[in-house]
C-alpha positions in Angstrom: -35.9 -1.6 17.4 -32.4 -1.2 17.7 -30.7 -4.6 17.6 -28.3 -6.4 20.3 -25.2 -8.3 20.6 -27.1 -11.6 21.8 -25.9 -13.0 18.7 -22.5 -14.8 19.0 -21.4 -16.2 15.8 -21.2 -20.4 16.1 -18.3 -20.1 13.6 -15.0 -20.4 16.4 -12.6 -18.9 13.8 -15.2 -15.9 13.8 -15.7 -16.1 17.8 -11.7 -15.6 17.6 -12.2 -12.3 15.7 -15.1 -11.0 17.8 -12.7 -11.5 20.8 -10.1 -9.7 19.6 -12.8 -7.0 18.6 -13.9 -6.9 22.3 -10.4 -7.5 24.1 -11.5 -10.0 25.9 -9.5 -13.9 25.9 -11.4 -15.9 23.3 -11.9 -18.9 25.8 -15.0 -16.7 27.0 -17.0 -16.6 24.1 -17.4 -20.4 23.6 -18.2 -23.5 25.8 -14.8 -25.1 24.3 -11.6 -24.0 24.0 -10.5 -21.9 21.5 -6.7 -21.8 22.0 -6.6 -24.3 19.0 -7.2 -21.8 16.5 -4.8 -19.8 17.8 -0.6 -20.4 16.8 1.4 -20.8 19.7 2.9 -17.1 18.9 -0.8 -15.5 19.4 -1.9 -17.7 22.4 1.4 -16.1 24.3 0.4 -12.7 22.8 -2.8 -12.9 24.7 -1.1 -12.6 27.7 1.4 -10.0 26.6 2.0 -6.6 26.4 2.5 -5.1 23.4 5.7 -2.7 23.9 5.9 0.9 23.4 7.5 2.2 20.0 10.8 1.3 19.2 11.2 4.9 17.2 9.2 8.1 17.6 8.7 8.0 13.8 6.6 5.9 11.6 5.7 6.0 7.9 3.0 7.9 7.7 2.2 7.3 4.2 2.4 3.6 4.5 -0.2 3.4 7.4 -2.6 5.7 5.1 -2.0 3.2 2.3 -2.5 0.0 4.6 -6.0 1.4 6.1 -7.3 2.9 2.5 -6.3 -1.0 1.4 -8.0 -2.2 4.2 -11.0 -0.4 3.3 -11.5 -0.7 -0.4 -9.4 -4.2 -1.3 -10.1 -6.5 1.8 -7.6 -8.3 4.1 -5.3 -10.3 1.6 -4.0 -12.4 4.8 -7.7 -12.9 6.2 -9.6 -11.2 8.5 -8.1 -12.2 12.1 -4.9 -11.1 10.7 -6.4 -7.6 9.7 -7.8 -7.1 13.2 -4.3 -7.8 14.9 -2.5 -5.9 12.4 -4.8 -2.9 12.9 -4.9 -3.2 17.4 -1.1 -3.1 16.7 -1.2 0.0 14.8 -3.9 1.7 17.2 -1.3 0.5 20.1 1.4 2.6 18.3 -0.2 5.3 17.0 -1.8 5.8 20.4 1.8 5.6 22.3 3.4 8.2 20.4 0.0 11.0 20.4 0.2 10.4 24.0 4.0 10.3 25.0 5.9 11.1 22.2 6.6 14.9 20.5 7.1 15.0 17.1 5.9 16.9 14.0 3.5 14.3 13.0 1.5 14.3 15.9 -0.9 16.0 13.6 -1.1 13.3 11.4 -1.0 10.8 13.6 -4.2 11.9 15.4 -6.0 11.6 12.0 -4.2 7.9 11.3 -5.5 7.1 15.0 -9.2 8.3 14.3 -9.2 6.2 11.2 -7.8 3.0 11.9 -10.6 3.3 15.0 -12.9 4.0 11.9 -11.8 0.5 10.2 -12.3 -1.8 13.4 -15.8 -0.1 14.3 -16.7 -1.8 10.4 -14.8 -4.5 10.9 -16.9 -5.4 14.3 -20.6 -3.9 12.6 -19.8 -6.7 9.6 -19.3 -9.0 12.7 -22.6 -7.8 14.3 -20.4 -6.8 16.9 -22.6 -3.3 17.3 -21.3 -2.3 21.0 -18.0 -2.9 20.1 -18.7 -0.9 16.5 -20.3 1.9 18.4 -17.3 2.1 21.0 -14.6 2.3 18.4 -16.8 5.2 16.6 -17.4 7.1 19.9 -13.4 6.7 20.5 -13.0 8.4 17.1 -15.2 11.0 17.4 -14.1 12.2 20.5 -10.6 12.5 19.3 -11.9 14.4 16.5 -13.8 16.6 18.4 -10.8 17.3 21.4 -8.4 17.8 18.5 -10.2 20.1 16.0 -10.3 17.6 13.4 -12.5 19.4 11.2 -12.7 17.0 8.1 -13.0 13.9 9.8 -15.4 14.6 12.3 -18.2 14.7 9.8 -17.1 11.4 8.1 -17.0 10.1 11.7 -20.6 11.1 12.4 -21.5 9.4 8.7 -19.9 6.3 9.4 -22.2 6.6 12.7 -25.4 7.5 11.2 -24.5 4.3 8.6 -24.3 2.1 12.0 -27.3 3.4 13.5 -29.3 2.9 9.8 -28.0 -0.7 10.1 -29.5 -1.4 13.4 -33.2 0.2 12.4 -32.7 3.3 14.9 -33.6 6.2 12.8 -33.7 8.8 15.2 -30.3 8.1 16.2 -29.2 7.9 12.3 -31.2 11.3 11.7 -29.4 13.0 14.7 -26.2 12.3 13.6 -27.4 13.7 9.9 -28.4 16.8 12.2 -24.9 17.5 13.9 -23.7 17.5 10.3 -26.0 20.2 9.3 -25.7 22.1 12.3 -22.0 22.2 11.7 -21.8 22.9 8.0 -20.4 26.3 7.8 -17.8 25.2 10.5 -16.2 22.1 9.4 -14.9 21.4 5.8 -17.3 19.1 3.9 -17.1 18.2 0.5 -20.1 17.9 -1.5 -20.1 13.8 -1.9 -20.2 13.7 2.0 -23.0 15.8 2.3 -24.8 14.0 -0.6 -23.8 10.6 1.2 -25.5 11.5 4.5 -28.7 12.6 2.6 -28.8 9.3 1.1 -28.4 7.7 4.3 -31.1 9.6 5.8 -33.1 8.8 2.5 -33.0 5.4 3.5 -33.3 5.6 7.1 -36.6 7.5 6.5 -38.3 5.3 3.6 -37.9 2.2 6.2 -39.7 3.9 8.5 -42.3 5.3 5.7 -46.5 5.0 6.5 -47.9 6.7 4.0 -46.6 8.1 0.2 -46.5 11.5 1.6 -43.7 10.0 4.0 -42.3 7.8 1.3 -42.1 10.9 -1.3 -40.6 13.3 1.9 -37.9 10.5 2.3 -37.0 10.6 -1.6 -36.6 14.3 -1.4 -33.1 13.7 0.3 -32.2 11.7 -2.6 -33.3 14.6 -5.2 -30.8 17.2 -3.1 -28.2 14.0 -2.8 -28.3 14.0 -6.7 -26.3 16.6 -7.5 -23.2 16.1 -5.0 -22.3 12.7 -6.5 -18.6 12.8 -6.7 -15.7 10.6 -8.8 -14.7 8.2 -5.7 -11.3 9.6 -4.7 -8.9 8.6 -1.7 -7.4 11.6 -0.5 -8.1 13.2 3.1 -10.0 10.0 4.3 -12.8 9.9 1.6 -12.4 6.7 0.6 -14.5 6.3 3.9 -17.2 7.8 1.8 -16.8 7.1 -2.0 -20.2 8.7 -2.7 -20.4 8.7 -6.6 -23.2 8.5 -9.2 -23.3 4.5 -8.7 -23.7 4.6 -4.8 -26.6 7.5 -5.0 -28.5 4.9 -7.5 -28.4 2.0 -5.6 -29.5 4.1 -2.7 -32.4 5.4 -4.6 -33.4 2.0 -5.7 -32.8 0.5 -1.9 -35.1 3.5 -1.0 -37.8 2.5 -3.2 -37.6 -0.8 -1.6 -37.3 -0.3 2.0 -41.1 0.4 3.0 -42.4 -2.4 5.5 -45.8 -2.0 3.7 -45.5 -3.5 0.2 -47.9 -1.1 -1.2 -45.8 1.7 -0.7 -42.5 0.0 -2.4 -42.0 1.0 -6.1 -40.0 -2.2 -7.7 -40.3 -1.0 -11.4 -38.7 2.3 -10.4 -36.3 0.5 -8.5 -35.5 -1.7 -11.4 -34.7 1.2 -13.7 -32.0 2.5 -11.1 -30.4 -0.8 -11.1 -30.3 -0.7 -14.7 -28.3 2.5 -14.7 -25.8 1.3 -12.0 -23.6 -0.8 -14.3 -23.3 1.8 -16.5 -21.9 4.0 -13.7 -19.6 1.3 -12.1 -16.5 3.0 -12.0 -15.1 2.6 -8.5 -11.6 1.2 -8.1 -11.5 -2.0 -4.9 -12.2 -5.5 -4.5 -13.9 -5.3 -1.9 -15.8 -2.5 -2.6 -16.9 -3.7 -5.7 -17.7 -7.0 -4.4 -19.7 -4.9 -1.8 -21.6 -2.9 -4.2 -22.4 -6.4 -5.9 -23.8 -7.6 -2.9 -25.9 -4.4 -2.4 -27.3 -5.2 -6.4 -28.0 -8.6 -5.8 -30.3 -8.4 -2.6 -32.2 -5.2 -4.0 -32.7 -7.1 -7.4 -33.7 -10.4 -5.3 -36.6 -8.2 -3.2 -37.7 -6.6 -6.3 -37.7 -10.3 -8.3 -39.7 -11.1 -4.8 -42.2 -8.4 -4.9 -42.7 -9.5 -8.8 -43.6 -12.7 -8.0 -40.8 -14.5 -9.8 -39.8 -16.4 -6.6 -37.5 -19.2 -8.2 -34.8 -16.1 -9.1 -35.3 -14.2 -6.3 -34.2 -17.1 -4.1 -31.3 -17.5 -6.4 -30.3 -14.6 -6.2 -30.5 -14.2 -2.6 -28.5 -16.8 -2.5 -25.5 -15.2 -4.7 -25.6 -12.5 -1.6 -25.4 -15.0 0.9 -22.6 -17.1 -0.6 -20.6 -13.9 -1.0 -20.4 -13.3 2.8 -17.3 -14.8 3.7 -15.5 -12.9 1.1 -17.0 -9.9 2.2 -17.9 -10.4 6.0 -20.9 -8.2 5.5 -22.8 -10.2 7.3 -25.7 -7.6 8.2 -26.7 -8.8 5.0 -28.4 -11.8 6.5 -31.0 -10.3 8.4 -32.6 -8.8 4.8 -31.7 -12.0 3.1 -33.6 -14.0 5.8 -36.6 -12.0 5.9 -36.7 -12.5 2.0 -36.4 -16.5 2.7 -39.5 -16.2 5.5 -41.8 -14.7 2.7 -40.5 -17.5 0.2 -41.3 -19.9 2.8 -44.3 -18.8 3.2 -45.5 -19.4 -0.6 -43.2 -22.3 -1.5 -42.0 -24.0 1.6 -41.1 -27.4 -0.1 -39.7 -26.3 -3.2 -36.1 -26.8 -4.1 -35.1 -22.9 -4.6 -36.4 -22.2 -1.2 -34.6 -25.4 0.6 -31.4 -24.3 -1.1 -31.6 -20.8 0.1 -32.1 -22.0 3.5 -29.3 -24.8 3.3 -27.1 -21.8 2.4 -28.3 -19.5 5.3 -27.7 -22.3 7.4 -24.0 -22.8 6.2 -23.1 -19.2 7.4 -25.1 -19.4 10.6 -24.1 -23.0 11.9 -20.9 -23.8 9.7 -19.9 -26.2 12.0 -23.2 -28.1 11.0 -21.5 -29.0 7.9 -17.8 -30.3 8.5 
């Protein structure tokens, strides 16, 4: 079942970020005012109208480099500053694309799509799924209208990931099908084709109820294996980065995805993880931390399935402790599910209590201040 936006962060600072993503006043998301978390300039900016561009020219290279840096390195000045900067850049790009005649317009359109994808990712990280869908829809409509045939499959791929994260297998596979139907019209690099197949494998594995269904899911990965490439940053492919490490992580994840424990394959998943470290060649601080989170989550699930519960709890706690650095709050759901399994077996053990406290610090940070 698809998740909803019934969850609002208890952390006031995260509520400020969410309010900006939803383009609503921060005070509407809290029983107490959030103005104290905004500087005087920021509070005034909430009421101000962003002026139009002072020039019809922008530094296209700088815009692209900044977008790539946000995606691969993270947010050096904090998430809230990154959201502010991204929204301002989108407004600037939008004004130029609509109202100014310039030779830069084709690349400005592409940048506008790219920054919409970036905002969608931030919204997804903050579990504001409706906002994430909206930003990706904006990017998709723009790419279609302007015939950006290289960006269209990238947007659909990011939508496929979003719906997989939401547990909506049908919608995830529909986005894959759109890519397949247009593979002869669009410019689709090999690693992008591989990445879309990998996501489909994860989605199908999660729904598998028999060995045959699990094997069919893994067939996607068999096809994707030959489509891995060294991660590159040109032509917006940093949004994909489907290299050998990503393939191995996706195969391990698919092997551990079935709900029925009998269908999971922890030994084969462990073999994939043993090869992951040897294949880690991707650059980018945020990318590396996120992939380590993927590794730790799968490893924790393997330990739990094999009955090594103390080390499963410790490994899962590592995932939780890096959430603030990555903003990847999507990991809360699988870690919480793992914790519930641990609690059933060991309700009063120190390792269960420690993991529970780590989860509480993230979900209810104000309790610890």
